[in-house]
C-alpha positions in Angstrom: 254.2 22.7 -41.3 255.8 19.5 -43.1 255.1 19.5 -47.1 255.6 16.1 -48.7 256.1 15.5 -52.4 255.2 12.6 -53.9 256.8 11.9 -57.3 255.2 10.3 -60.1 257.3 10.0 -63.3 258.7 13.4 -64.1 255.9 15.2 -61.9 255.9 15.9 -58.2 252.8 16.4 -56.3 253.6 19.0 -53.5 250.9 19.1 -50.5 251.5 21.6 -47.6 248.7 19.7 -46.0 246.9 16.7 -47.3 243.2 18.8 -47.7 245.2 21.3 -50.0 245.5 20.8 -53.5 248.2 19.5 -55.7 250.8 21.8 -57.2 253.4 20.6 -60.1 256.9 20.7 -59.5 259.8 19.1 -61.1 261.6 16.1 -60.3 262.1 12.4 -60.3 260.9 9.1 -58.7 260.3 8.9 -54.7 259.2 10.8 -51.9 260.7 13.1 -49.8 259.3 14.8 -47.1 260.2 18.6 -46.8 260.7 20.2 -43.6 261.7 23.5 -42.5 265.5 24.6 -42.1 265.7 23.5 -38.6 264.0 20.1 -39.0 265.8 16.8 -40.3 265.2 15.8 -43.7 263.5 12.3 -43.9 262.9 10.5 -47.1 259.5 8.4 -47.3 258.2 5.8 -49.9 254.9 5.8 -50.5 253.2 3.2 -53.1 251.7 4.4 -56.0 247.8 3.9 -55.1 248.4 4.9 -51.1 246.4 7.9 -51.6 243.6 6.0 -52.9 243.4 4.1 -50.0 242.6 7.0 -47.5 240.2 9.0 -49.9 238.5 5.6 -51.3 237.0 4.2 -48.2 233.6 3.7 -48.3 232.7 5.0 -51.4 229.7 3.9 -53.0 230.7 1.6 -55.5 228.3 -0.6 -56.2 224.1 -0.7 -56.9 224.0 -3.6 -54.2 224.5 -2.1 -50.7 225.8 -5.7 -49.4 228.9 -5.5 -51.9 229.2 -1.6 -50.8 230.2 -2.8 -47.2 232.4 -5.4 -48.3 234.2 -2.9 -50.6 234.5 -0.4 -47.4 235.9 -3.2 -45.4 238.4 -4.2 -47.7 239.8 -0.3 -48.4 239.3 0.0 -44.6 242.1 -3.2 -44.2 244.4 -1.6 -46.7 245.1 1.2 -44.1 245.2 -1.2 -41.2 247.1 -3.8 -42.3 247.5 -5.7 -38.7 245.0 -7.0 -36.3 244.6 -8.0 -32.8 242.0 -9.7 -30.9 239.8 -6.5 -30.6 239.9 -5.5 -34.1 239.5 -9.4 -35.2 236.1 -9.5 -33.0 235.1 -6.4 -34.2 235.5 -7.5 -37.9 233.4 -10.7 -37.1 230.7 -8.7 -35.6 230.8 -6.5 -39.0 230.8 -9.8 -41.1 227.7 -11.1 -39.1 226.1 -8.1 -39.9 227.2 -8.2 -43.7 225.8 -11.7 -44.3 222.6 -10.5 -42.9 221.4 -7.9 -45.2 220.4 -10.2 -48.0 217.9 -10.8 -45.2 216.8 -7.4 -45.2 216.6 -7.2 -48.8 214.3 -10.1 -49.2 212.1 -8.4 -46.6 211.8 -5.4 -48.5 210.9 -7.3 -51.6 208.3 -9.4 -50.2 206.8 -6.7 -48.2 207.5 -3.4 -50.0 204.5 -1.7 -48.1 205.9 -2.6 -45.0 208.7 -0.7 -42.9 210.2 -3.2 -41.2 212.4 -4.4 -43.9 213.6 -1.0 -44.1 214.3 -0.4 -40.3 215.9 -3.7 -40.1 218.5 -2.7 -43.3 218.7 0.8 -41.9 219.5 -0.6 -38.6 222.2 -2.8 -39.9 223.9 -0.4 -42.0 224.1 2.0 -39.1 225.6 -0.6 -36.4 227.9 -1.5 -39.2 229.1 1.9 -39.4 229.6 2.1 -35.6 231.6 -0.9 -35.7 233.8 0.4 -38.4 234.3 3.6 -36.9 235.3 1.6 -33.6 238.0 -0.1 -35.7 238.9 3.1 -37.3 239.5 4.5 -33.4 241.0 1.7 -31.9 243.7 1.0 -34.6 244.8 4.6 -34.8 245.1 4.5 -31.0 247.6 1.9 -31.5 249.7 3.1 -34.7 251.5 -0.3 -35.2 248.5 -1.6 -36.3 248.6 0.8 -39.3 250.1 1.0 -42.7 253.7 2.1 -42.0 252.9 5.3 -44.2 250.7 6.5 -42.1 252.2 5.9 -38.9 255.0 8.0 -40.2 252.7 10.8 -41.2 252.5 14.2 -39.2 248.8 14.1 -40.4 247.4 11.3 -38.8 244.7 12.7 -36.8 243.6 14.5 -40.0 243.5 10.8 -42.1 241.5 9.5 -39.2 238.7 12.2 -39.1 238.7 11.9 -43.1 238.1 8.2 -42.9 235.7 8.3 -39.9 233.6 11.0 -42.0 233.7 8.7 -45.1 232.6 5.5 -43.2 229.6 7.6 -41.5 228.1 9.3 -44.7 226.2 6.3 -45.6 224.8 5.0 -41.9 223.8 8.8 -41.7 221.7 8.9 -45.0 220.3 5.5 -43.5 219.5 7.3 -40.2 217.6 9.6 -42.1 215.8 6.6 -44.3 214.5 5.0 -41.2 213.0 8.3 -39.7 211.3 9.0 -42.9 209.9 5.2 -42.9 207.8 6.0 -40.2 206.3 8.8 -41.8 206.5 8.3 -45.4 208.1 5.1 -46.2 208.4 6.1 -50.0 210.8 8.6 -49.1 213.1 6.4 -47.5 213.5 4.4 -50.7 214.0 7.6 -52.4 216.9 8.4 -49.6 218.6 4.7 -50.3 218.5 5.5 -53.9 220.3 8.6 -53.4 223.0 6.6 -51.2 223.6 4.5 -54.2 223.6 6.9 -57.1 225.0 10.2 -55.8 228.4 9.4 -56.1 227.8 8.6 -60.1 225.7 11.7 -60.3 228.3 13.8 -58.4 231.2 12.4 -60.5 229.4 13.0 -63.6 228.6 17.0 -62.7 232.2 17.1 -61.4 233.7 15.8 -64.8 230.9 18.2 -66.9 232.4 21.2 -64.8 236.3 20.2 -65.4 235.3 20.1 -69.3 233.7 23.7 -69.3 235.8 25.4 -66.6 239.0 23.4 -66.9 241.0 21.1 -64.8 240.1 21.4 -60.8 242.5 20.8 -58.2 241.6 17.6 -56.1 240.3 18.0 -52.8 239.6 15.1 -50.1 236.2 15.7 -50.9 236.2 15.4 -54.4 238.2 11.9 -54.2 235.4 10.3 -52.4 233.4 9.8 -55.4 233.6 7.4 -58.2 237.0 7.5 -60.0 237.4 4.7 -62.9 240.9 4.8 -63.4 241.5 4.4 -59.7 243.6 1.3 -58.9 241.9 -1.9 -57.0 243.9 -4.8 -55.6 243.7 -7.0 -58.6 244.2 -9.9 -55.7 241.0 -8.8 -54.1 239.0 -8.3 -57.2 240.3 -12.1 -58.2 239.6 -13.4 -54.4 235.9 -12.3 -54.7 235.3 -13.6 -57.8 236.6 -17.2 -57.2 234.5 -16.8 -54.1 231.3 -16.1 -56.1 231.9 -18.5 -59.1 232.4 -21.3 -55.9 228.8 -20.5 -54.1 227.0 -20.6 -57.5 228.8 -24.0 -58.4 227.8 -24.9 -55.1 224.1 -23.8 -55.3 223.7 -26.2 -58.6 225.1 -29.1 -56.8 222.9 -28.6 -53.6 220.0 -28.1 -56.2 220.6 -31.5 -57.9 221.1 -33.2 -54.8 218.4 -31.9 -52.8 215.2 -32.2 -55.4 216.4 -35.0 -57.9 217.1 -38.1 -55.4 214.3 -40.6 -56.0 212.4 -41.7 -52.9 213.3 -45.4 -52.1 209.5 -46.2 -51.7 208.6 -44.7 -55.0 211.3 -46.5 -56.8 210.0 -50.0 -55.6 206.4 -49.0 -56.1 206.6 -47.3 -59.5 209.5 -49.0 -61.2 209.6 -52.3 -59.6 212.9 -51.5 -57.5 214.8 -50.5 -60.8 216.7 -47.3 -59.9 218.1 -46.9 -63.4 214.6 -46.6 -64.6 213.6 -44.1 -61.8 216.6 -42.0 -62.7 215.7 -41.8 -66.2 212.5 -39.7 -65.2 215.2 -37.1 -64.1 217.2 -36.9 -67.1 216.3 -33.4 -68.3 217.3 -32.3 -64.7 220.7 -34.0 -65.0 221.1 -32.4 -68.6 220.3 -28.8 -67.2 222.5 -29.1 -64.3 225.7 -30.4 -66.6 225.0 -27.5 -68.9 224.6 -24.9 -66.0 228.0 -26.1 -64.7 229.5 -26.2 -68.0 228.4 -22.3 -68.3 229.8 -21.5 -65.0 232.9 -23.1 -65.1 233.7 -21.5 -68.6 232.9 -18.2 -67.4 235.3 -18.6 -64.8 237.9 -19.7 -67.4 237.3 -17.0 -69.4 237.8 -14.6 -66.3 241.0 -16.4 -65.4 242.5 -16.0 -68.9 241.7 -12.3 -68.5 243.3 -11.7 -65.5 246.3 -13.5 -66.0 247.0 -10.5 -68.4 246.2 -8.1 -66.4 248.7 -6.1 -64.5 246.3 -3.6 -62.4 242.6 -3.6 -61.8 240.8 -0.4 -61.8 237.5 1.0 -60.3 235.7 0.6 -63.8 237.1 -2.7 -64.3 235.7 -3.3 -60.9 232.4 -2.5 -61.5 232.1 -4.6 -64.8 233.4 -7.2 -63.2 230.6 -6.8 -60.3 227.9 -7.0 -62.9 229.4 -9.7 -64.7 229.2 -11.6 -61.4 225.8 -10.2 -60.3 224.4 -12.2 -63.8 226.8 -15.4 -62.7 224.8 -15.8 -59.6 221.3 -15.8 -61.9 222.7 -19.3 -63.2 221.3 -21.3 -60.5 218.0 -19.5 -61.2 218.3 -20.1 -65.1 219.1 -23.9 -64.1 215.8 -24.1 -62.2 213.7 -22.2 -64.8 214.5 -24.4 -67.7 213.4 -27.7 -66.1 210.8 -26.6 -64.2 207.6 -25.8 -66.6 205.7 -28.3 -68.9 207.5 -29.4 -72.3 206.5 -27.2 -75.1 204.7 -24.8 -72.9 205.1 -20.8 -73.3 206.7 -20.9 -70.1 209.3 -23.1 -71.1 210.3 -21.0 -74.0 210.3 -17.8 -72.0 212.6 -20.0 -69.2 215.2 -20.7 -72.0 215.4 -17.0 -73.2 215.6 -15.8 -69.8 218.3 -18.3 -69.4 220.3 -16.7 -72.7 219.8 -13.5 -71.4 221.4 -14.1 -68.1 224.4 -15.6 -70.0 224.6 -13.0 -72.5 225.1 -10.3 -69.8 227.4 -12.1 -67.9 229.6 -12.5 -70.9 229.2 -8.6 -72.1 230.1 -7.4 -68.9 233.5 -9.8 -69.1 233.6 -8.4 -72.7 233.2 -4.9 -71.2 235.9 -5.1 -68.6 238.8 -6.2 -71.3 237.6 -3.2 -73.5 238.1 -0.6 -70.1 241.2 -2.2 -69.8 242.5 -1.7 -73.1 241.7 1.9 -72.7 244.5 2.6 -70.3 246.4 -0.9 -71.5 249.7 0.0 -70.8 249.2 0.5 -67.0 246.5 -2.5 -67.0 247.7 -5.1 -69.4 250.6 -7.5 -70.5 252.0 -6.6 -73.8 250.7 -9.6 -75.5 247.0 -9.0 -75.2 247.6 -5.3 -76.0 246.6 -3.8 -79.5 248.6 -5.7 -82.0 249.8 -8.3 -79.3 250.1 -12.0 -80.0 246.9 -12.9 -78.0 244.9 -9.9 -78.6 242.8 -11.5 -81.2 242.7 -14.9 -79.1 241.6 -12.9 -76.1 238.6 -11.1 -78.0 237.5 -14.5 -79.5 237.6 -16.1 -76.1 235.6 -13.1 -74.4 233.4 -12.6 -77.3 232.1 -16.6 -77.6 229.8 -16.7 -75.1 227.6 -13.3 -75.9 227.6 -14.3 -79.3 226.6 -18.1 -78.5 223.8 -16.8 -76.0 222.5 -14.1 -78.9 222.4 -16.9 -81.4 220.6 -19.3 -79.3 218.2 -16.6 -77.9 217.1 -16.1 -81.6 217.3 -19.5 -82.6 214.6 -20.4 -80.0 212.8 -17.4 -81.3 212.2 -19.4 -84.7 212.4 -22.9 -83.4 210.3 -22.2 -80.3 209.1 -26.0 -80.1 212.8 -27.1 -79.7 214.1 -24.4 -77.5 215.1 -26.6 -74.6 216.6 -29.2 -76.8 218.5 -26.0 -78.6 219.8 -24.8 -75.3 221.0 -27.6 -73.8 222.7 -28.6 -77.1 224.4 -25.4 -76.9 225.4 -25.6 -73.7 227.4 -28.8 -74.1 228.7 -27.7 -77.6 230.6 -24.7 -76.4 233.2 -26.4 -74.5 234.7 -28.1 -77.5 234.5 -24.5 -79.1 236.6 -23.2 -76.5 239.1 -26.1 -77.1 239.0 -25.6 -81.2 239.0 -21.6 -80.9 242.7 -21.0 -81.1 242.1 -23.3 -84.1 239.4 -21.1 -85.5 241.2 -17.9 -85.0 244.3 -18.8 -86.7 242.0 -20.3 -89.7 240.3 -17.1 -89.7 243.6 -14.8 -89.6 244.8 -16.9 -92.3 241.7 -16.3 -94.6 241.3 -12.5 -93.9 244.2 -11.7 -96.3 242.7 -13.4 -99.0 239.4 -12.0 -98.2 241.0 -8.3 -98.7 243.2 -9.1 -101.6 240.1 -10.1 -103.8 238.4 -6.9 -102.6 241.3 -4.9 -103.2 241.6 -3.6 -99.9 244.9 -3.4 -97.7 245.3 -5.6 -95.1 247.2 -5.2 -91.9 247.2 -7.8 -89.5 248.1 -5.8 -86.7 244.9 -4.2 -87.3 243.2 -7.4 -86.6 
């Protein structure tokens, strides 16, 4: 049987078969397929993240099943790199079912004691599993659709079976959940929770075991769980994020266009035909819209600035990014809350504080994504934003600005509750100017820090900042 050497740095991962564990060997860079003496030697080069393309398919990654299937589909098409009409139509059917999943979530939330929402959700997931399995079977029957390294592999059948096994795990769990929902629907929710959280629990157990018993050899099954340092496609993360920000901005525009255009009859009757006087009634709504849109735009700006300096994304970074996007998706709700309740009411104060919490966590998860990147900065970040880099402090200030502002606004509204809406919208308007002055403020702070430390007798190293 062929043995494949995958060189990474000064180490070589030698596999007698894709299911065997790694063994260390000496070597340099590159890839070489070793065959028996009677066989012809052939060199093959594999990308650094190629094993993750195969082992990562379909891993439950998000707490949202909708995102789980989007992630599975993106990884599937890292192995299937070409499509024809049949694959395109099957994928279109998958996308149609994925877009229907949020409706099933709404049914489950509105009618938690009714099994119809669970059955619809589980049915969609099972059909999605079947469709994705058909895509795999069809693509592997036509190898020219596959990644070149899979085409040339002697173990293509093993890869096909492995991918199918990964793809069908979640649909199989949903099949059991749908069956249990007919008997005891509470148990079906437990099974769905197991589908979501089992990878995290399994990975935690594996980590504890490796600490107690030493490093364990990686197997295909062990590679199917959440691996924080596993690389993700940076381009796919950016594209997905840009799509979410665009949809959120569109929802804000639709909200103000739908509910804040005065009726011509009302304008004529109540305001004597004066459109300006009629629009003044909607002043708080316009203020909330522009403040919310500025918040969405600046959060996108911070995200874009971060990814300009990211060279490689990881799964943990992807998780932090998804959690941030989930909070960004709540900004249209924050916009509606801040202008829906009567002025100076308790509900208005709570609505403003809820909006502050949403903005705070959207910024905190962006900051967490950068902290995760710093943990392996040589692989994930450009030199300028690493520890001691020229842009390190400025990037930290840019990412920390929104969490600090949101937290400060929250506590300020607790003290001055009567002016909570005015304070919130004023801060939303002032934050863009803070971003414009941020670099100047950071330079001023760095210039003052040495004088402060010198007066206190503590040595100061600018690289520590």
